[in-house]
N, C-alpha and C positions, 0 to 999 in steps of 0.2 A: 504493500500500500504506500501511496505517496505520503511523505511527511506533510503535515498541515503547514501551509505557508502562513507565517505570521500568526501562530496559534493563539496568542493572547487576544488578538482581534477577533479571530474566527469563532472563538467560543461564545461571543456575543451575537453572532449572526444566526438567522434562521437556518434550518437544515438545508433548504434549497440553495442558499447562497454560500454555504461552507465550501471553502477552497476553490471557488470559482473566480475566474478573471475574464475580462474581455481583452483580446489581443489581436494584432494585425500581422499578417505575413505578406511579404511581397518579394517576388523574384525579378530583379532588374527593374525595368520600367513597365512590367506587366500589370495586370489588375491587382487590386488589393483584396485580400481575403480576410474577413473579420470573423473571429471565433468567439464563442462563449463556452467555457469549459474549464478543464484542469490541464494547464499546459505542460505539466510534468508527467502526465499520463498519456498513453497511446490513445488517440481519439477513437471512440467506439464507432463501429460501422453505422453510418447514418447520422453521426454527430452525438454530442452530449445530450442526455435526457432533458436538460434545461434549455437547449438551444432555441426552442420555439419562443422563448421569452425575449430573445434578442430580435427586435422587430425593425427598428429604424434608427441605428446610431447616426449621430451627426458627423459627417466627414467634412473637415474644414476646407480641404482643397477641391472638393466636388460636392457641394451641398445639394445640388439638384440632380445629381447622377442617379440613374436607376440602380437599385440594389437587387441583384438576382440571388434568390435563395437556392443554394446548392445542398449537397449532402454534408451537413455539418458546419457550413460557413456561408456568409453573405459575400458575394463577389461584386465589386464595383470598379469601374474604369476611373482612374485618377491621373492627373498630370504627373510628369516626371518629378522625382524628388521624394523627400520624406513625406509620410502620410500621418495625419493626426485625426483622431475621432474621439467622441465621448458620448455617454449615454447615462441618463439619470432616471430611466424608466424601465429598467430590466426587472427588478424585484420590487414588489409593492412594499410600502412601509410596514413595519411589524412592531409589536409591543403594545402596552396599555395606553389609553388616551392620556395625553399630557407627557408621555415618556416615549413616544414612538421614535423609531430609528429608521434611517434610510441609507441608501448606498448609491454612489456615483462612480462609474467606471471611466477611466481615461486610457487611451491606447495610442501608441506611436510605432511606426515601422521605419527604420532607417537611422543612420547616424551621420549624414552628410552636413546637416545644418545644425549649428550650435544654438540657434534661437529656440526658446521654448514657446510653443503656441497654445499650450493647455494650462489651466489653472494649477494642475499638479502634474509634474512631468519629470522623467529621467532623461536628461539631454547630454550629448557628448560635450566634453570640455573643449576639444578641438575636432575638426572634421575627421571622421573615420577613426577616432581615438578609442582605445580600450578604457579610458577614464571617463566617467560620467558624473554629473552633478544632479542631485535631487532638489527640485525647485517647487516651491509653493508660492504662486503669484509672483514668480520671478526672483524670489529670495531663497537662498540655500537653506536646506533643512538638515541640520547636523544631528549626529548621534541617533540615526534612524536605520532600522534594518532594511536591506535590499536583498532579495533572493535572486540569485543567478541560476538559470537552467541551461545546461549545455545541450548540444545537438543530440547526445545519447541519453538525455533526460537525467543526467547527474545534477544535483542541486548543491549550492553552497550559499550560506548566509553571510552577507557582508554588512558592515556598519559604516555609514557615512561619517567622515571626519568633521572637524569644526567648520570646514568650508563646504560641507555637504557633498563631498566627492567620494567616489569609490573607484577601485580599479578591478575590472572584470578579468579573471584568469582565463584567457583564451588559449586553449591547448590544442584545438583541432579545428578544421574547417567545418562550416555548417552554420545553422541558425541558432542563435542564442536569444534568450528572453530574460528580461529583468522585470521584477515586480516589487512594489512597495505600497504601504498603506498609511493613512492618517485617520485618526478618530477625532472629530471636532464636536464639542458640546455647544449648545446654543440653538436658537431658533433658525431653521433652514427651510426654505420653500422648495418643494418638489412638485412634479406634475400631479401627484396624488394627495397633496396637502402638506401642511407644515409638520416638520419633525423636530424633536429636541436634540437629536444626535445624528450626525451624518458621518458615514464611513466613506473615505475616498481611496480608491484602489487604482494605481497607475501601472502600465506596462510599457516596455520598449523592447522591440525585437530588432535584431540586425544579423546580417550574414557575414561571417568571417571567411575570407578566401583561403 
């Protein structure tokens, strides 16, 4: 079984949301493939059981592009370059009235552009670098866990330094995925209503030659 990513956070999530992330895969300048599931696991035939809940993520570089539903992912044509998307409408808020919690997913594919386009993002320090910085509204997030998943599904937990940076141990060619989370207390608006706590989960994928 996959180790629970960020287990302290996931213990507070409903069963359907446990260990799930939204992530993007892209090969060269081909279409983007947007997934909902467990990136450290082999994708089940037909996709993750919760995949149907991923309906219409917002793709920043192609907001009006058609999203074709495939077996386990959404496919969308996007311009050349890094791809960014987010979705705050995957899982409905949970918990008692006045203490409801919600979740927002952010996802990026590529490491060519150092600029962060999402409110919560793992961005490369320099183009095509193995060093990344965890950012919340453009500001570094220090002392926070980032989980790296290698092409062979091996995982390693890293901790951002005082500048919010991590160095990913790239040992072989293939697709790597990084994921991190934040839990924020306070009133937050979601499509399904206001929640008292919001969980933000961000992923970045890149292909090492």
